[in-house]
Structure formats: C-alpha cells, structure tokens
N, C-alpha and C positions, 0 to 999 in steps of 0.2 A: 576477522583475523587481525591481531595486533600488528602495528608497523614494525619494520626492521629497526633495530636500535644501534646507534653508533655512539662512541665516546670520543671526544677530541680534547686533548690537553693543550695548554697554551692557546686557548681559543678566543682570546680577547683582541687579537690583532694578527696581522700577517697571514701566514699559511693557515694557522689554526682558526682564523675567522673566515677565510675564504672557503675552506672545506665544508664547514657546517652549512653555509649558504648553498653550496653546491649539492649537498646531500638533501637539504630541505626541498630543493627543486625537483628531486627524484622521490619525494614522498617518504623519506626516512624520518624517524624521530631521533633527535640528537641531544645528547648530554654534553654541554660545554663546561669546561673546567679551566680555571685560571685563578690567580691571586685576586685580580680585579675583574669586575663584570664586563661583558661586551659593551661596546659604545652605544648600542641600541637594542631594544627588545627584538628578538628574532622570530617571535610568534609562539603560538600554543604548542607547536610540535617540538619545542626545545625546553630543556631543563638546565638551568645554570647552577653549578655546585662550586662554591668557593673552595679552592684547593691549592695548597703548596705541595707540588708533586715530590719535593725532596723529603717529605714526611711520609713514612710508611702508614702511619695511622690515618692521615688525611686521605691518602690514595685508597686505602682499604675501605674507608667510609664512602668515598666517591663511587667505587665500583659496586659496592653493596647497594647503594641507592640507585645507581644506573640500572642494575639488573632487576631490582624490585619494581621499577617504574612500569615495565611491560612484561616482566618475567622472561626476559631474553636479553642477550648481548651478542650482536652479530659482527660488529666491526669496531676496531679501535685505532685511532691515529695518535700515537704517542709522540707528540710534537713539541712539547714545551722545551725551551732551551734558553740559555744565557751565554753571553760572551765571557772573556777572561776576567777574573777577579784577583789575579796575582801575577807577579812576574818574578823571574830569578835574576837574570843578568842585568836588567836595567835598574835594579834596586840594591846592588851591592854597595855596602858601606862598611869598610873595614874598621871604622872607629867604634862600632857598636856590635852587639850580638845580633845574629840574624833572628828575625821575627818568624813566628809560625805562619806558614802560608795559608791564604784563604782558599779552601778547597770546594767552595760552593758550586763552581762550574762542573766539577766531577760529580757532585751529589745530584745536581739538577739534570745534567746532560747524559749521564751514564747510569748512575745508581737508580734514579727515578724511572727510566724506561725498563730497567730490570724488574723493579717492583711492578710496573704496569703489565709486563709480559706475564709475570707469575699470577697476577690477579685475573688477567684476561683468560689464561689457561683454566683457571678454576671456574669462572662463571660461564665461559663458552662451553665447557664440558657439561654444564647443567641445563643447556638449552634443550627444548623438547626434541629437536634433532641436533645432537651434539656437534659443535664445530663453530668456526668463525674465522675471521681474517684480522691480522694485526700488521700495521705498517708503522715502523719507527722512522722518524725524521733524522737521518744522518746529515751528510753534507758532502759537497765536492771536496771540502777540506778533510774529509775522512778517506778520500782516495789519493789526494795529493797534499803534501805538507803545506801549511799556511803559517809561516814564521811570525806574522804579525799577531796572531792569537794562538799560541801553542797549546794552552789548556783546552780551548775549544776544539782545535784540530785533533788533539789526542783523544778526547772523548768521542768524537765522531768516527775516528779510526776504530775505537773500541766498539761502537755500535755496529760497524760493518762486520768486524770479526765475530761479535756476539750473534748477529743474524745468521751468518754463514755456519756457525757452530751449533746454534740451537735449532735451526730449521730441520735438520735431519732427525733430531730427537723428537720434534713435534710430529714428524711423519711416522716414526716408529711407535711412539708411546701415547700420543694424543689422538683424539677423534676428530679428524677433519679440521685441524687448526693449522693455518699457514702463517708464516712470519716472513716479511720482506722489509726492505729499507729503501727510502728515497734519499738521494744525494743531490740536493739542489746546488747550483752555482749561485752567484749573487742575485738575490731577489730583494726588491725594495720592501723591507719590513721594519718593524720597530726594534728588531734585535741589534741592528747596527747603531753605533754611537752617532749622536747628532752631527750632521754635516758630512758624514762619509758618502752617503748616496747622492747628496746634492749635486756634486760635480762628476759623479760616476758616469763613464761613457755609456750611452744608451746601447751601443753595439755589444757591450759586455754585461748587460742586465737581462736576466731571465724573466720572462713574463709569467705571471701566476697561472695563466692558462696552460702552460706546459706542465706544471705540477698537477693540476687538476686532471689533465689528460692521462698522466702517469698513474694517478690514483685509480682512475676509471679502468685503466688497462690491468692493474693489479687486482682490483676488487670487483670489477664488473657490477657496479652498484645497481644498475637497472635490472639485473638478472636475479636479484635476491629472492624474489617470490618463487622461483623454480626450485624444485627439490634438489637438483644436481648442483646448486650454487656452492654448497659446502664441499661436495665430493669431487667436483671438477673445476679446480682453480683455473682462472683465465691464464695466469702465468705460473711457472713452477715455483714451488715453495723455496724460499731462500734467495730469491732474486734481489740483486742490488741494482737500482735504477738511477743512473746519473741523468739529471735534468739540466741541460745547458742550452740557453737561448731557446729556440723553437724545437730542439731535438731531445729525444730520450734515448739513452744508450744502456743496454743491459750488460753489466760488467761481470765477467767471469772471475773467479779467484785466480791469483797468480799461478802460472803453470809450474808444476813440480819439476825441479831441475834433473831428477833422475828417478828410476823406478823405486828406490827405497823410500824417498819422500812421498811418492804417490801411494805406496803401500801403507805408510804410516797413517795417511788420511783415510784410506778406504778399506784396507785389508786387515788392519790390526784390531778391529773392534772386539773380537772374542777375547783377546788378551786384556784389553782395558776392562771389559765387562767382568772378567774373572778377578782382576786385581781390585776392582772397586766394589765387588759384591758385598764385602764386609762393611765398607763405608755406607753403602746404600741401606743396609740393614740398620746401621747405627742412626742414619737420618730418620728412618721410619720409627725407630724406638724413641728418638728425641721428640718427634712429632706427637707420638702417643702419650709420652710423659707430659708434654706441654698441655695437651688436651685434657688429661686427667686432672691437672691442676687448675683448670678453668681458664688458661691463657688463650 
C-alpha cells in the first residue's frame, strides 16, 4: 500500500518546514513546495517542487505532480505567506500622483490558498477512497486587527471567512473533504522582518509544538491508515483554531445579534440556491467551452 501523501506550501522555513518533518516521523510521504528549496534534504519520502503559489499555473503543476507521485492526495497544508508589501497612510505625498499599490500580499496570502483549495478538491476527489483534509494557515491577526501590517491582517481575516463559508459547501457537495484554518499567534519564523523577534518577549512567543499539536488534532495523522479517517474527522469541518503560547482555542463564528441574521446564515439556503441556479449553469457551460477549446 502506498504511503499517505501530503502537500505543504511555504515549506522551506518556519511552520512549513516543521510540519513536513512531523509528517515524515509518522511515515507520510510529503511534497514540499516553495520558491527556494528546503535548507537540507529531508529524505527519500519527500519530493520538492519549486513553486510560486501566487501563480495558478505553477500551483496546478505542483498538485498534478503531487497526485501522480503515489496516485493519491490525503492532506494539504496551504501555509505559504508573506508580510505587507505596501502601505497607504505612511506613504502619502501630496506633491505627486499616488502610485499603484503592491498587491502581492493579497495574491500570496489569499488568492493562492483559494487556488490550492480548488486544486485539492479536484485531486482529493480522485483518490481511490475520495476525500482528504485541507488546513490553511491564517493567523491570530485574522481574528484581531494588527495595525502594524494591515495587508497581512486583512488577508488572514479573509482566510477565516473563506474557511467558514466554504466548509459547509464541502460537506454538502464534496466527498469527505474537510477544510479548517490555523490562527497562530507570534511564532519565530522567517516571515517576520529581521530584528522583530530578536527582542520579542518569550512569554508572548508561541512554540512550534503548539501548532503541530493543533495539526494533529485537526488531521489525526496517525489514523490515516484506517478507513474511517476520511469519513470521521477528528474535529468538525470548518473549525478555526487559534494557537497561542501553549494553548489551542477553537473559535466559533461571531454570534448573530438577532434571529434574522441567524436565519440568513442557516435558513435562507433554498433562496440562494434558486437565485444562483442560472449562474451555476453558466459556470458549467463556461467550463465545458474552455475544455472544448483545449484550455
């Protein structure tokens, strides 16, 4: 029997490097993806694929190669991310015209995970036993505003909302695919600019072990060989897990202020389905046309 296969993006440092090592210790095969290779060879059970996740073409090639490696894809950690590449208020200069903002943070931190989720849904549905688990790396800055890096904070808020909104669709429309998000507090990784973590108080730094424990709790890596691994998730689909210091906290969505708001979230689905039926047919038609043209 072939080993379970995982993909980890942003895998050359920080969380993205620690997780493959953890998976390898549990006899997984791991495809690591990053712009630069890992600092050391992780062994024969790994496959490194150079990938700029902000490129659809490169991510599509990554997941195609990952699936072809052992004809399966069981888990994906969509972890790649960068900090801010632009500012608004600190760069005001009324003597010149405003320059176009650098939106790479949005492309890498938000658009790229969306690409990854779409690709995972495709290949996990092709497993011999359809299904798999996806965990995106959001941030505590996706739960609480972080004014120092507003682009980063906005993209991580977006990932929290995307996870909560897509997970119910995965439940209804996909075969045993779960989607969850991790929200780490400050972890000593290469993401932070030089010098930031040098003097950062130890009592406010979250150890990597907390994140690995959260991954285990969500994905139950040791149980992948059992048939029920896909059909009985360790934690509910759509969970948002905040990792702070030695603790993990499962964060529920904000409580609806009244019955109407609650109904909009849970009771109005038939109206949305009816309203978007034509749109969904249009999407299917566009996919068919694209395929017929060889795209």
